[in-house]
C-alpha positions in Angstrom: -11.9 6.0 -7.6 -12.5 3.9 -10.8 -12.4 0.3 -9.1 -11.9 -1.8 -12.3 -11.7 -5.0 -10.2 -13.8 -6.4 -7.6 -12.5 -7.9 -4.2 -11.6 -11.6 -4.7 -11.1 -11.2 -8.5 -8.1 -12.7 -10.3 -5.9 -10.3 -12.1 -2.6 -10.5 -14.0 0.3 -8.1 -13.4 1.5 -6.3 -16.6 4.9 -6.0 -14.9 6.0 -9.7 -14.5 2.8 -11.6 -15.5 2.0 -13.2 -12.1 -1.7 -13.9 -11.4 -2.8 -12.4 -8.3 -5.9 -12.0 -6.2 -7.4 -8.6 -5.2 -7.7 -8.1 -1.5 -8.8 -4.5 -1.0 -8.5 -1.0 -2.5 -6.6 2.0 -1.1 -6.7 5.7 -2.2 -5.1 6.9 -5.2 -6.0 3.8 -7.3 -3.8 1.5 -5.1 -4.7 -2.2 -4.9 -3.7 -4.8 -2.2 -3.0 -8.0 -3.9 -1.8 -11.5 -2.8 -0.1 -14.3 -4.8 1.5 -17.7 -4.0 5.2 -18.0 -4.7 5.9 -21.6 -5.9 9.7 -21.4 -5.1 9.4 -20.4 -1.4 5.8 -21.9 -1.1 4.7 -18.8 0.7 1.7 -16.4 0.2 3.0 -12.8 -0.4 0.9 -9.5 -0.4 1.8 -6.3 -2.1 0.3 -3.0 -3.1 0.2 -2.2 -6.7 -1.1 0.6 -8.8 -4.3 -0.4 -10.6 -2.8 0.7 -14.0 -0.3 -2.1 -13.7 -2.9 -4.8 -13.6 -5.3 -6.5 -16.2 -8.0 -9.2 -15.9 -6.8 -12.6 -15.8 -8.1 -15.2 -18.4 
């Protein structure tokens, strides 16, 4: 595994531009991330491929 990001690091999604936080890694370069939705005021988690993420500024 490459592990471009560390646990707790802020990353930006290349798909929709959301800023997310890395929770943990899975096999096959999958990363579990969480983000806060301002509209529904909830925290969401999702699994995203590592290739679809970049470091947040």
